[in-house]
C-alpha positions in Angstrom: 76.0 26.7 5.4 72.4 27.7 4.8 69.3 26.0 5.8 68.4 24.7 2.1 71.8 22.8 2.1 70.9 20.5 4.9 69.6 17.0 4.6 68.1 14.1 6.2 70.4 10.9 7.0 68.1 8.0 7.1 68.3 4.3 7.6 68.3 1.4 9.5 71.7 3.0 11.1 70.2 3.6 14.2 69.9 0.5 15.4 73.5 -0.3 14.2 76.3 -1.0 16.4 78.6 2.3 16.8 75.5 4.2 14.9 77.1 7.5 16.6 80.0 6.8 15.0 78.7 6.2 11.6 76.9 9.4 11.5 79.7 11.8 12.4 81.1 9.9 9.4 78.2 10.1 7.1 78.0 14.3 8.7 81.8 14.8 7.4 81.0 13.3 4.2 78.2 15.5 3.5 80.2 19.0 4.3 83.0 17.1 1.9 79.8 17.6 -0.5 78.4 21.3 0.2 75.4 19.8 2.9 75.0 19.7 6.4 74.0 16.4 7.7 70.9 15.5 10.2 70.9 12.5 11.8 67.6 11.2 13.8 70.0 12.1 17.1 70.1 15.5 16.2 66.5 16.2 16.8 66.4 13.7 19.9 68.1 15.3 22.9 66.6 14.1 26.5 64.9 11.3 24.7 67.6 8.8 25.7 66.7 9.6 29.2 63.1 7.9 28.7 61.8 4.6 29.5 61.4 2.6 26.6 57.5 2.1 25.7 54.9 3.9 23.7 55.3 7.4 24.5 59.1 7.7 24.2 58.7 6.2 20.4 56.6 8.7 19.6 58.1 11.3 20.5 61.5 9.8 18.6 58.9 9.7 15.4 57.9 13.2 16.0 61.3 14.3 16.5 63.1 12.5 13.2 59.1 14.4 11.6 60.8 17.8 12.8 63.6 17.1 11.4 62.2 16.0 7.9 60.3 19.0 7.8 63.7 21.2 8.3 65.7 19.8 5.8 65.5 20.4 2.0 66.2 16.7 1.0 67.5 13.5 2.0 69.8 10.6 1.6 68.3 7.2 2.7 70.1 4.0 2.9 68.6 0.8 1.1 70.1 -2.0 2.4 69.0 -5.1 3.4 67.3 -5.3 7.1 67.4 -7.8 9.9 68.7 -10.6 7.3 65.9 -9.9 4.8 65.3 -8.9 1.5 63.4 -5.9 2.6 65.1 -2.3 4.0 64.2 -1.0 7.2 60.5 0.1 7.3 60.8 3.6 9.0 63.0 4.5 6.3 60.8 3.3 3.6 58.3 5.8 5.0 60.8 8.5 5.2 61.7 8.2 1.7 57.4 8.8 1.5 57.3 11.4 3.8 60.2 14.0 2.0 58.6 12.7 -1.3 55.4 14.0 -0.5 57.3 17.4 0.4 58.6 17.2 -2.9 62.2 17.2 -1.9 64.8 15.6 -4.1 66.0 12.5 -2.4 68.6 10.2 -3.5 70.0 6.8 -2.1 72.3 4.4 -1.8 73.3 0.4 -0.8 76.2 -1.9 -0.8 74.1 -4.6 -2.3 72.9 -4.1 -5.3 71.5 -7.0 -6.6 68.1 -6.9 -7.8 65.3 -7.1 -5.4 63.8 -10.3 -6.8 67.5 -12.2 -6.0 67.5 -10.6 -2.5 63.8 -12.5 -2.2 64.6 -15.6 -3.9 67.8 -15.1 -1.0 65.6 -14.6 1.8 63.4 -17.2 1.0 66.2 -20.2 0.6 68.0 -19.0 3.7 65.0 -18.6 5.9 62.8 -21.0 4.4 64.4 -23.8 2.2 62.3 -22.7 -0.4 62.7 -21.2 -4.0 60.8 -18.7 -6.0 58.5 -20.2 -8.8 57.5 -18.7 -12.0 53.7 -17.3 -11.5 51.1 -19.1 -13.1 47.7 -17.1 -12.2 46.9 -14.1 -15.2 46.4 -11.5 -12.7 50.4 -10.1 -11.8 50.2 -6.6 -12.6 52.0 -6.7 -15.8 55.8 -5.8 -15.8 55.9 -5.8 -12.1 57.6 -9.7 -12.4 56.8 -12.8 -13.2 58.2 -14.9 -9.8 56.3 -15.5 -6.7 57.5 -16.7 -3.5 56.1 -20.6 -1.8 53.4 -18.6 -0.4 52.3 -17.0 -4.1 53.4 -13.6 -2.6 54.7 -11.8 -6.2 58.7 -10.7 -6.1 58.0 -7.5 -8.0 60.5 -4.7 -8.4 62.3 -5.8 -11.6 65.4 -3.7 -12.3 65.4 -2.2 -9.1 67.1 -2.8 -5.9 64.5 -2.5 -3.4 60.8 -2.4 -3.8 59.7 -0.1 -6.4 57.8 2.3 -4.2 60.9 3.4 -2.6 63.2 3.7 -4.9 60.7 4.7 -7.0 60.1 7.4 -4.9 63.7 8.1 -4.9 63.9 8.4 -8.8 60.7 10.1 -9.5 62.4 13.1 -7.3 65.6 13.3 -9.7 67.6 10.9 -7.9 69.6 7.5 -8.1 70.7 4.7 -6.0 74.1 4.6 -5.7 75.7 1.0 -5.0 79.1 0.7 -4.0 80.8 -2.2 -2.3 82.2 0.2 0.7 79.6 1.7 2.4 80.9 5.3 3.2 82.2 5.4 -1.0 78.1 4.5 -1.6 76.8 7.1 0.8 79.4 9.6 -0.7 78.2 9.1 -3.9 74.7 9.8 -2.9 75.4 13.0 -0.9 77.2 14.2 -4.4 74.2 13.2 -6.4 72.0 15.0 -4.1 74.2 18.0 -3.6 74.4 18.6 -7.4 70.6 18.9 -7.6 70.0 21.3 -4.4 70.3 25.1 -4.8 
């Protein structure tokens, strides 16, 4: 397989139980789509034996950046992270990094609820409060009309995640696949990205 079909597999998956097996299955789905998937673990040989701490984390970040530099595109999991409304923040950074390189991106999630709905559900579960209409006139037009009890706008109507993260995927020419089955959602995203790579 040529290098220009190599794609970065990103998401909170590195933190999930059975992460190695998950990535093995995602690599297999990539091969079915004519891609070569690279997981963050693929650039971290030897790091697992280092002690936890700042130096080790920086080695992981450096290794992940080097993998992204090698890849022609990226496939990103946008599932909510740690029972919150938002996706993994590290994955959001990776979306921005690869978008800045002009690479095509694709996303996927098992949670197709609009982002403001996720925010509302999180606020009820975590803080037992609800969203309310924004009453101040200083909200950007079109970004959302509801705010939480702290006065923070619940924005990105029409998207499953924050407008910048999903927006970057869409601006790269990609879409966000939604399916209740995690692997099916990924397969749809992989097919989308495969069609856009040379």
